[in-house]
Legacy VTK file of the C-alpha trace (Angstrom):
# vtk DataFile Version 3.0
C-alpha trace
ASCII
DATASET POLYDATA
POINTS 98 float
137.568 65.805 111.349
140.983 67.292 111.871
141.584 70.968 112.474
143.505 71.253 109.227
140.541 69.871 107.268
138.114 72.327 108.911
140.416 75.276 108.192
140.743 74.132 104.568
136.956 73.875 104.127
136.333 77.291 105.724
139.016 78.881 103.539
137.544 77.279 100.413
134.064 78.569 101.264
135.370 82.081 101.920
137.337 82.082 98.665
134.337 80.843 96.667
131.739 83.115 98.236
133.964 86.044 98.984
134.229 87.660 102.372
131.820 90.425 101.297
129.020 87.925 100.743
129.555 86.346 104.149
129.595 89.814 105.709
126.343 90.759 103.973
124.636 87.592 105.216
125.753 88.279 108.791
124.687 91.952 108.531
121.244 90.966 107.194
120.667 88.586 110.105
121.732 91.219 112.642
119.445 93.848 111.057
116.470 91.486 111.307
117.209 90.857 114.981
117.334 94.628 115.637
113.851 95.173 114.147
112.143 92.510 116.273
111.635 94.564 119.492
110.229 97.504 117.519
107.879 95.180 115.661
106.680 93.662 118.947
105.936 97.141 120.326
103.876 97.990 117.246
101.935 94.727 117.512
101.207 95.514 121.160
99.820 98.936 120.180
97.609 97.327 117.530
96.373 94.806 120.103
95.539 97.638 122.475
93.525 99.330 119.710
91.560 96.128 119.097
90.839 95.829 122.834
89.643 99.437 122.991
87.376 99.009 119.977
85.799 95.861 121.414
85.297 97.583 124.750
83.672 100.549 122.972
81.375 98.173 121.140
80.267 96.637 124.437
79.600 100.085 125.954
77.525 101.037 122.899
75.552 97.789 122.984
74.809 98.212 126.692
73.580 101.783 126.115
71.331 100.625 123.271
69.942 97.756 125.338
69.146 99.998 128.290
67.795 102.751 126.052
69.852 105.560 127.566
73.418 106.818 127.830
74.779 105.523 131.101
77.889 107.701 131.516
80.320 104.967 130.495
80.693 106.440 127.016
82.535 109.515 128.298
85.067 107.365 130.131
85.449 105.191 127.045
85.977 108.237 124.819
88.690 109.445 127.193
90.460 106.056 126.996
90.418 106.188 123.205
91.724 109.769 123.145
94.549 108.803 125.520
95.433 105.885 123.254
95.567 108.134 120.174
97.765 110.639 122.002
100.207 107.889 123.002
100.317 106.560 119.449
100.842 110.005 117.968
103.723 110.673 120.336
105.390 107.381 119.342
104.737 107.759 115.634
102.062 105.936 113.681
104.054 105.135 110.536
106.442 102.320 109.931
109.001 102.560 107.152
109.349 99.076 105.719
112.906 98.155 104.811
114.450 101.231 106.413
LINES 1 99
98 0 1 2 3 4 5 6 7 8 9 10 11 12 13 14 15 16 17 18 19 20 21 22 23 24 25 26 27 28 29 30 31 32 33 34 35 36 37 38 39 40 41 42 43 44 45 46 47 48 49 50 51 52 53 54 55 56 57 58 59 60 61 62 63 64 65 66 67 68 69 70 71 72 73 74 75 76 77 78 79 80 81 82 83 84 85 86 87 88 89 90 91 92 93 94 95 96 97
């Protein structure tokens, strides 16, 4: 395809859609790309919470099986408190669409 034909097609598309529409489409795509790292960080924090809860479950089950508290629960409680402090410092809420 010749350069003149490509320029004509691009100009026709811009005239039909309007440059504002093209700009909005580009802006929307860039905004989505900007939110991806933040979303990945939040998913990582949720994954850490799931890991901590499963670990706590195992500590509880071991204590019940052995019939006594074995000292692991205090260390586990400290891990959970540290996790909550980190989450609170980073902010727990996510404003959708902001």
